[in-house]
DRENLO-561232 format. One line per 10 residues: for each residue x, y, z of C-alpha. Coordinates in nm, 3 decimals. Each point is the difference from the previous one (the first is absolute). Last residue first. Example, Ala and Ser with C-alpha at 12.3 -4.5 7.8 and 13.67 -1.06 7.14 Angstrom:
BEGIN
1.367 -0.106 0.714; -0.137 -0.344 0.066
END
This chain:
BEGIN
-0.268 1.325 2.049; -0.053 -0.258 -0.272; -0.360 -0.044 -0.108; -0.159 -0.334 0.082; -0.038 -0.326 -0.194; 0.338 -0.010 -0.173; 0.108 -0.293 -0.211; 0.356 -0.025 -0.126; 0.057 -0.224 -0.299; 0.303 -0.168 -0.148
0.070 -0.161 -0.337; 0.334 -0.071 -0.169; -0.008 -0.196 -0.327; 0.363 0.117 -0.061; -0.077 0.149 -0.340; -0.368 0.085 0.055; 0.068 0.196 0.321; -0.303 0.077 0.214; -0.053 0.203 0.319; -0.358 0.032 0.125
-0.125 0.261 0.244; -0.343 -0.080 0.142; -0.231 0.259 0.147; -0.214 0.082 0.301; -0.003 0.362 0.116; -0.365 -0.003 0.107; -0.141 -0.351 -0.023; -0.176 -0.087 -0.328; 0.318 -0.171 -0.123; -0.059 -0.289 0.238
0.018 -0.310 -0.221; 0.347 0.023 -0.150; 0.103 -0.279 -0.234; 0.306 -0.180 -0.128; 0.199 -0.119 -0.296; 0.358 -0.030 -0.110; 0.240 -0.030 -0.294; -0.190 -0.269 -0.190; 0.155 -0.087 -0.337; -0.255 0.094 -0.267
0.242 0.078 -0.289; -0.047 0.375 0.052; 0.096 -0.051 0.365; -0.267 -0.042 0.261; -0.159 0.208 0.278; -0.321 -0.106 0.171; -0.251 0.203 0.196; -0.303 -0.040 0.225; -0.169 0.321 0.109; -0.215 0.132 0.280
-0.213 0.301 0.096; 0.058 0.228 -0.301; -0.235 0.295 0.014; -0.271 0.018 -0.266; -0.260 0.147 0.239; -0.196 -0.327 -0.006; 0.312 -0.189 0.115; 0.273 -0.125 -0.232; 0.160 -0.344 -0.029; 0.308 -0.040 -0.216
0.123 -0.311 -0.184; 0.350 0.058 -0.137; 0.237 -0.103 -0.273; 0.326 0.186 -0.050; 0.225 -0.138 -0.276; 0.351 0.142 0.029; 0.216 0.069 -0.306; 0.055 0.371 0.068; -0.273 0.111 -0.244; -0.229 -0.248 0.176
0.069 0.180 0.328; -0.114 0.333 -0.146; -0.317 -0.152 -0.152; -0.093 -0.187 0.318; 0.065 0.310 0.210; -0.222 0.200 -0.239; -0.281 -0.255 0.042; 0.039 0.019 0.379; -0.013 0.381 -0.020; -0.319 -0.015 -0.208
-0.166 -0.238 0.243; 0.080 0.247 0.277; 0.255 -0.017 0.283; -0.142 0.182 0.303; -0.014 -0.317 0.211; 0.372 -0.036 -0.054; 0.238 -0.157 -0.253; 0.371 0.076 -0.021; 0.220 -0.152 -0.273; 0.380 0.000 -0.005
0.203 -0.130 -0.294; 0.356 -0.122 0.036; 0.212 -0.023 -0.317; 0.324 0.063 0.191; 0.042 -0.372 0.074; 0.078 -0.094 -0.357; 0.252 0.280 -0.054; 0.168 -0.075 0.333; 0.035 -0.370 -0.084; 0.142 0.085 -0.342
0.247 0.250 0.147; 0.120 -0.249 0.261; 0.061 -0.262 -0.269; 0.202 0.249 -0.205; 0.205 0.111 0.301; 0.070 -0.364 0.095; 0.117 -0.077 -0.356; 0.230 0.304 -0.004; 0.156 -0.108 0.331; 0.046 -0.359 -0.123
0.168 0.123 -0.317; 0.230 0.224 0.203; 0.103 -0.292 0.224; 0.073 -0.213 -0.308
END
């Protein structure tokens, strides 16, 4: 019985690890182009993550702000957010998404790290 319990715990641990190891990281900055956003959407979609976004660009085609939403392929919301100061030097947002665990985290930077 003790061996069966040990094997069961190992199997459960392996499943949890397998699900949580599907993390996807996305970084968006003021230098991110429309084409790069479209490629991110395509790459994320291939991994079962829907990436919807509403960007705003200035007259020089630089990204100044963005709203974003991440969902699973069956439209379960994983997370959403926005960054409104991407025009500042060094500003970016790093987004961490996991479609299996529905994990979402974002780190917004508005100044370059020193």
